[in-house]
C-alpha positions as CSV (number, residue, x, y, z in Angstrom):
1,M,21.2,19.1,50.9
2,Q,18.4,16.5,50.7
3,E,16.4,18.9,48.5
4,N,19.3,19.2,46.1
5,V,19.6,15.4,45.9
6,L,15.9,15.0,45.2
7,H,16.1,17.7,42.6
8,Q,19.0,15.9,40.8
9,E,17.1,12.6,40.9
10,N,14.0,14.2,39.5
11,A,16.0,15.9,36.8
12,F,17.7,12.6,35.9
13,L,14.3,10.8,35.7
14,A,12.8,13.6,33.6
15,R,15.7,13.5,31.3
16,Y,15.5,9.8,30.6
17,Q,11.8,9.2,31.0
18,K,11.2,10.3,27.4
19,Y,13.1,7.2,26.3
20,L,11.0,4.9,28.4
21,G,8.9,3.9,25.4
22,E,11.9,2.8,23.5
23,F,13.1,0.8,26.5
24,V,9.7,-0.9,26.9
25,Y,9.2,-1.9,23.3
26,G,12.8,-2.9,22.9
27,G,12.5,-5.1,26.0
28,I,9.2,-6.6,24.8
29,D,10.7,-7.4,21.4
30,G,13.9,-8.8,23.0
31,S,12.1,-11.0,25.5
32,V,9.4,-12.3,23.1
33,T,11.7,-13.1,20.2
34,T,14.5,-14.7,22.3
35,F,12.0,-16.8,24.2
36,A,10.4,-17.9,20.9
37,V,13.9,-19.0,19.8
38,V,14.3,-21.0,23.0
39,A,10.9,-22.5,22.7
40,G,11.4,-23.5,19.1
41,A,14.7,-25.1,19.8
42,V,13.3,-27.0,22.8
43,G,10.4,-28.1,20.5
44,A,12.9,-29.4,18.1
45,S,14.7,-31.3,20.9
46,L,18.0,-29.4,20.3
47,D,20.8,-29.5,22.8
48,S,21.3,-26.7,25.4
49,S,24.5,-25.6,23.7
50,I,22.7,-25.2,20.4
51,I,19.9,-23.2,22.2
52,L,22.6,-20.9,23.6
53,I,24.1,-20.4,20.1
54,L,20.8,-19.7,18.4
55,G,19.6,-17.5,21.3
56,F,22.7,-15.3,21.6
57,A,22.9,-15.0,17.8
58,N,19.3,-13.8,17.7
59,L,19.8,-11.5,20.8
60,L,22.8,-9.7,19.4
61,A,21.9,-9.6,15.7
62,D,18.1,-8.9,16.0
63,G,18.7,-6.4,18.7
64,F,21.2,-4.5,16.6
65,S,18.8,-4.6,13.6
66,M,16.0,-3.2,15.7
67,S,18.1,-0.5,17.2
68,V,19.3,0.6,13.7
69,G,15.7,0.7,12.6
70,A,14.7,2.8,15.6
71,Y,17.7,5.2,15.0
72,L,16.9,5.6,11.3
73,S,13.2,6.1,11.9
74,R,13.8,8.8,14.5
75,K,16.4,10.5,12.3
76,S,14.1,10.5,9.3
77,E,11.3,12.0,11.4
78,R,13.7,14.8,12.7
79,D,15.0,15.5,9.2
80,N,11.5,15.7,7.9
81,F,10.5,18.1,10.6
82,F,13.4,20.4,9.9
83,K,12.8,20.3,6.1
84,H,9.2,21.5,6.6
85,Q,10.3,24.0,9.2
86,K,12.8,25.5,6.7
87,V,10.0,25.8,4.2
88,E,7.8,27.6,6.7
89,Y,10.5,30.1,7.5
90,W,10.9,30.8,3.8
91,E,7.2,31.4,3.4
92,V,7.1,33.7,6.4
93,D,9.9,35.7,5.0
94,N,8.7,35.8,1.4
95,L,4.9,35.4,1.6
96,P,4.0,37.1,4.9
97,D,0.5,38.2,3.8
98,T,-0.4,34.7,2.7
99,E,1.0,33.1,5.8
100,K,-0.8,35.7,8.0
101,E,-4.1,34.8,6.3
102,E,-3.5,31.1,7.0
103,V,-3.0,31.9,10.7
104,R,-6.2,34.0,10.6
105,E,-8.1,31.1,9.0
106,I,-6.8,28.6,11.5
107,Y,-8.0,30.6,14.5
108,R,-11.2,31.6,12.8
109,Q,-12.0,27.9,12.7
110,K,-11.3,27.7,16.4
111,G,-14.0,30.2,17.1
112,F,-12.1,33.4,17.3
113,E,-13.5,36.4,15.4
114,G,-13.5,40.2,15.2
115,A,-11.0,42.2,17.2
116,L,-10.0,39.2,19.3
117,L,-9.1,37.2,16.2
118,E,-7.0,40.1,14.8
119,Q,-5.3,40.5,18.2
120,V,-4.4,36.8,18.3
121,V,-3.0,37.0,14.7
122,D,-0.9,40.1,15.6
123,V,0.6,38.5,18.7
124,I,1.5,35.3,16.8
125,T,2.9,37.0,13.7
126,A,4.9,39.5,15.8
127,D,7.6,36.9,16.5
128,K,8.9,34.8,13.6
129,D,9.8,31.8,15.6
130,R,6.4,31.7,17.3
131,W,4.8,32.2,13.9
132,V,6.6,29.3,12.4
133,D,6.0,27.1,15.4
134,T,2.3,27.8,15.2
135,M,2.2,26.9,11.5
136,M,4.1,23.7,12.2
137,K,1.7,22.6,14.9
138,E,-1.6,23.9,13.5
139,E,-1.2,23.6,9.8
140,L,1.2,20.6,9.5
141,S,0.4,18.9,12.8
142,M,4.1,18.5,13.4
143,M,5.7,18.7,16.8
144,K,9.4,19.0,17.5
145,D,10.9,15.9,19.2
146,D,14.1,16.7,21.1
147,R,15.0,13.0,21.6
148,S,18.4,12.1,20.1
149,P,18.3,9.5,17.4
150,F,21.5,7.9,18.7
151,K,20.0,7.6,22.2
152,V,16.8,6.2,20.9
153,G,18.7,3.5,19.1
154,L,21.0,2.9,22.1
155,V,18.2,2.6,24.6
156,T,16.3,0.2,22.2
157,Y,19.4,-2.0,21.9
158,L,20.2,-2.1,25.6
159,A,16.7,-3.0,26.5
160,F,16.6,-5.7,23.9
161,I,19.8,-7.2,25.2
162,L,19.0,-6.8,29.0
163,I,15.4,-8.1,28.9
164,G,16.0,-10.5,26.1
165,F,18.9,-12.2,28.0
166,I,16.4,-13.4,30.7
167,P,15.1,-16.4,28.7
168,L,18.7,-17.5,28.0
169,S,20.0,-16.9,31.5
170,L,19.1,-20.3,33.0
171,Y,20.5,-22.2,30.0
172,L,23.7,-20.3,30.4
173,W,23.7,-21.2,34.1
174,D,23.0,-24.8,33.3
175,F,25.8,-24.9,30.7
176,V,28.3,-23.5,33.3
177,F,27.2,-24.9,36.6
178,G,24.3,-27.3,35.9
179,F,20.7,-26.9,36.9
180,P,18.7,-29.4,39.1
181,F,15.2,-28.6,37.9
182,N,13.3,-28.8,34.7
183,L,15.1,-26.2,32.6
184,F,12.4,-25.3,30.1
185,I,9.6,-25.1,32.7
186,T,11.6,-23.0,35.0
187,T,12.6,-20.7,32.1
188,C,8.9,-20.4,31.2
189,L,8.1,-19.2,34.7
190,L,11.0,-16.8,34.9
191,T,10.2,-15.4,31.4
192,G,6.6,-15.1,32.4
193,L,7.6,-12.9,35.3
194,C,9.7,-10.9,32.9
195,F,6.7,-10.4,30.5
196,A,4.6,-9.3,33.5
197,F,7.2,-6.8,34.6
198,I,7.7,-5.3,31.1
199,G,4.0,-5.2,30.7
200,W,3.7,-3.2,33.9
201,M,6.3,-0.7,32.6
202,K,4.4,-0.4,29.4
203,T,1.4,1.0,31.2
204,Y,3.4,4.1,32.0
205,V,3.8,4.6,28.3
206,T,0.4,3.8,27.1
207,Q,-1.5,5.0,30.2
208,T,-3.6,1.9,30.3
209,S,-4.5,-0.3,33.3
210,I,-1.8,-2.3,34.9
211,F,-3.7,-5.5,34.6
212,R,-4.4,-5.0,30.9
213,G,-0.7,-4.1,30.1
214,M,0.6,-7.1,32.0
215,A,-2.0,-9.5,30.5
216,E,-1.4,-8.3,26.9
217,T,2.4,-8.7,27.1
218,L,2.1,-12.1,28.8
219,L,-0.3,-13.3,26.2
220,L,1.9,-12.1,23.4
221,G,4.9,-14.0,24.8
222,I,2.9,-17.2,25.4
223,L,1.5,-17.1,21.8
224,A,4.9,-16.4,20.2
225,A,6.5,-19.2,22.3
226,G,3.7,-21.6,21.6
227,V,3.9,-21.1,17.8
228,A,7.7,-21.5,17.9
229,Y,7.5,-24.6,20.0
230,F,4.9,-26.2,17.7
231,V,6.9,-25.3,14.5
232,G,10.1,-26.7,16.1
233,D,8.4,-29.9,17.1
234,V,6.8,-30.4,13.7
235,L,10.0,-29.7,11.8
236,E,12.0,-32.0,14.0
237,K,9.6,-34.8,13.3
238,L,9.6,-34.1,9.6
239,I,13.3,-33.6,9.0
240,V,14.9,-35.8,11.7
241,G,12.0,-38.3,11.9
């Protein structure tokens, strides 16, 4: 029973782990851009209600825009793969000698020669699907990606919303219940923890050190917020006086 449960959990993780990259980068973009909006609004001395309006408008609209971009990008890549795959199938059917010679040349450059080279060529070209798959990988450097474009866009949007909401959460709490501490400083600390967490998750995608992943994301968020705060402060002085 326990083994079945573990198997189901591992299958679930394996199924959705391939979307981890979209979740991480959607979360990074959501948290950084939303916190930048908050910092810019605070720099311009705007009221908390205005910060909430600007923040949620950015969160929903920018998140949707990013998810659409991710969906279209993934769909274009998949359509491009199938277009080239269709061409390769046609060439295998109509130009088999030419395609076989291309396979031979590919593996000759890998160091195969003589009878071993011919054996490799015969094995690959004996199956049409294997033949086309080899040409896609070796000749065109194209690998089939089974990820759904819709799920890529959905995961990106959900991550943007979930992680990007964190810089707004205390302002929403303050608007509804009130908040006894310095709102912006506390938001900075909370968002800093968010940056560190999403940076830690990023290390599973980039296979870099945990310290480096957390530091990069934290630095990115600080720089974006610093620029936004400075711009908001300058514009508030120039426009409002």
